[in-house]
C-alpha positions in Angstrom: 116.9 70.9 110.4 115.2 69.0 106.9 115.3 72.7 105.6 119.2 72.5 106.2 119.5 69.6 104.7 117.7 70.8 100.9 120.0 73.9 101.2 122.7 71.9 101.3 121.9 69.0 99.0 120.6 71.5 96.4 124.3 73.8 96.5 126.4 71.1 95.7 124.2 69.6 93.5 124.7 73.9 91.9 128.7 73.1 92.3 128.7 70.1 90.9 126.9 71.0 88.0 129.8 74.1 87.1 132.2 71.2 87.1 129.8 69.0 84.9 131.9 70.4 81.6 135.6 70.5 82.6 134.6 66.6 83.7 132.9 65.8 80.2 135.5 67.5 77.8 134.0 65.7 75.2 130.7 67.7 75.9 132.5 70.6 75.6 134.7 70.4 72.5 131.4 69.5 70.8 129.4 73.1 72.3 132.3 74.2 71.3 132.4 73.0 67.6 129.3 73.5 67.7 129.2 77.4 67.9 131.6 77.9 66.3 134.1 78.1 68.9 136.9 76.3 67.1 137.4 78.4 64.1 138.8 80.5 66.0 140.6 79.5 68.4 142.2 75.9 69.2 143.0 73.4 71.9 146.9 73.3 71.4 147.8 76.4 69.1 146.7 79.7 67.8 144.3 80.4 65.2 143.2 83.8 64.5 142.6 83.7 68.6 144.4 81.8 71.2 144.7 78.3 72.3 142.4 77.2 75.0 145.4 76.0 76.9 146.9 79.3 76.6 143.7 81.0 78.3 143.8 78.4 80.7 147.2 79.2 81.9 146.9 82.9 81.3 143.7 83.3 83.8 145.0 80.3 86.3 144.1 81.0 89.7 142.2 84.2 89.0 138.8 84.1 90.5 137.1 86.6 88.3 138.4 84.3 85.0 135.3 82.8 84.9 132.5 85.8 84.8 134.8 87.7 83.1 135.8 85.2 79.9 131.6 84.6 80.3 130.8 88.8 79.4 133.5 88.3 76.6 132.0 85.6 74.1 128.9 87.8 74.7 129.6 91.3 74.3 133.4 90.5 72.4 136.9 92.1 73.2 140.3 93.3 71.9 143.4 94.4 72.8 144.3 91.0 75.1 146.1 88.7 73.1 146.6 91.3 70.0 145.2 93.3 67.8 142.7 91.1 66.1 139.4 92.0 67.9 136.9 88.5 68.9 133.3 89.3 68.1 130.1 89.5 69.9 128.8 85.6 70.6 125.3 86.9 71.4 123.8 83.5 69.8 125.6 81.5 72.2 123.3 80.1 75.1 124.0 81.1 79.1 124.0 77.3 79.8 126.9 76.4 76.3 128.7 79.8 77.7 129.0 78.8 81.2 130.2 75.0 80.5 132.6 75.6 77.7 134.2 79.1 79.8 134.8 76.0 82.7 136.4 73.4 80.1 138.4 75.9 78.4 139.6 77.3 82.7 140.2 73.3 83.0 142.8 72.6 80.1 146.8 72.5 81.4 
């Protein structure tokens, strides 16, 4: 019984840590700024890449979106939003990428 409670508590903490960035938009935006994401993306408007709110709308309800977007940040991509490619960003830590993507997908 004790082992079951510890497993449940661990799972709850993991789920809460994934949602933390969506709950703290200022911290997630600071991470995006620190990692130069806002040089190409605006929250409400397209700059070079799409607006974050447009990304959230496009992937709303897509359960695979988070993992695909994390991979896209790391490896780059092109063709989804037009001809201008997104360069790879391997310098962005996995933790920062996860928080930024969670925040983007939470935008309405």
